[in-house]
C-alpha positions as CSV (number, residue, x, y, z in Angstrom):
1,X,-90.6,-8.5,-32.1
2,X,-87.8,-6.3,-30.9
3,X,-83.8,-7.6,-32.1
4,X,-80.7,-7.2,-29.7
5,X,-77.8,-8.8,-31.2
6,X,-74.5,-8.4,-28.5
7,X,-70.9,-9.4,-29.9
8,X,-69.0,-9.9,-26.7
9,X,-65.2,-10.6,-27.0
10,X,-63.2,-12.1,-30.5
11,X,-62.3,-10.2,-34.0
12,X,-65.5,-11.1,-35.4
13,X,-65.8,-8.8,-39.2
14,X,-68.7,-7.1,-39.6
15,X,-69.9,-9.3,-42.4
16,X,-71.5,-11.3,-38.8
17,X,-74.0,-9.8,-37.6
18,X,-75.0,-9.9,-41.2
19,X,-74.9,-13.6,-41.0
20,X,-76.7,-13.5,-37.8
21,X,-79.6,-11.3,-38.9
22,X,-79.8,-13.2,-42.2
23,X,-80.1,-17.0,-39.9
24,X,-82.5,-15.1,-37.0
25,X,-84.8,-14.2,-39.7
26,X,-86.1,-17.9,-40.1
27,X,-87.4,-17.4,-36.4
28,X,-90.3,-14.9,-37.4
29,X,-92.8,-18.2,-38.2
30,X,-93.0,-17.4,-34.2
31,X,-93.5,-13.0,-34.9
32,X,-96.4,-13.1,-32.7
33,X,-95.4,-15.4,-29.8
34,X,-92.0,-13.6,-29.9
35,X,-91.9,-10.2,-27.6
36,X,-88.1,-10.0,-27.7
37,X,-84.8,-11.9,-28.8
38,X,-81.0,-11.3,-27.6
39,X,-78.6,-13.0,-29.5
40,X,-75.2,-13.5,-27.6
41,X,-71.7,-13.8,-29.6
42,X,-68.4,-14.7,-27.1
43,X,-64.9,-16.2,-28.5
44,X,-62.7,-17.9,-26.4
45,X,-59.3,-19.3,-27.3
46,X,-61.2,-21.5,-30.0
47,X,-64.0,-21.9,-29.4
48,X,-67.3,-19.6,-30.5
49,X,-70.6,-19.5,-27.5
50,X,-73.6,-18.4,-29.0
51,X,-76.6,-18.5,-26.9
52,X,-80.4,-17.2,-28.2
53,X,-82.3,-16.0,-25.1
54,X,-86.8,-15.0,-26.3
55,X,-89.2,-13.5,-24.5
56,X,-92.3,-15.6,-25.7
57,X,-95.7,-13.6,-24.9
58,X,-97.5,-14.7,-21.4
59,X,-95.0,-18.1,-21.3
60,X,-91.1,-16.3,-19.8
61,X,-88.4,-17.1,-21.4
62,X,-86.6,-19.7,-23.2
63,X,-82.7,-19.7,-23.4
64,X,-80.4,-21.9,-25.9
65,X,-77.5,-22.1,-26.4
66,X,-74.5,-23.9,-28.4
67,X,-70.9,-23.7,-28.4
68,X,-68.6,-25.6,-30.8
69,X,-65.1,-24.2,-33.0
70,X,-67.5,-23.7,-35.9
71,X,-69.2,-20.3,-35.9
72,X,-71.7,-21.6,-38.6
73,X,-72.5,-24.3,-36.5
74,X,-73.0,-22.3,-33.6
75,X,-76.0,-20.7,-34.8
76,X,-77.3,-23.2,-36.3
77,X,-77.8,-25.2,-34.1
78,X,-79.0,-22.5,-31.3
79,X,-81.3,-21.3,-33.4
80,X,-82.6,-25.2,-34.7
81,X,-82.6,-25.9,-30.0
82,X,-84.8,-22.8,-30.2
83,X,-86.7,-23.8,-32.2
84,X,-87.4,-26.8,-30.9
85,X,-88.4,-25.7,-28.0
86,X,-90.4,-22.5,-28.9
87,X,-93.0,-25.8,-31.1
88,X,-92.6,-27.9,-28.2
89,X,-94.9,-24.8,-26.1
90,X,-97.1,-24.6,-29.1
91,X,-97.9,-28.2,-29.4
92,X,-98.5,-27.9,-25.0
93,X,-100.5,-24.8,-26.4
94,X,-102.3,-26.6,-28.6
95,X,-103.1,-29.4,-26.8
96,X,-104.6,-27.4,-24.1
97,X,-106.9,-25.9,-26.0
98,X,-108.1,-29.3,-27.2
99,X,-108.3,-29.9,-23.8
100,X,-106.5,-32.7,-23.5
């Protein structure tokens, strides 16, 4: 899986990149299905805008966004949303295989 982290506007410490990389490690569960994963972090006034864009093999692109005042909460919300989308995609794939 090709992972790319982009930190745009905002004054973030170097530890933020490590935090994001460690949290994205939970998505390794879907490893073979994810072709690419791009994380974008942006800060506007007092809000942290975190976006995940995942390229999924033979399925397209999934996007999950979160915007909150707390950086950790924004990262967790976006990862939870992407995880939910990946699980739903997996369930649809299994249902098609079973013929339902």
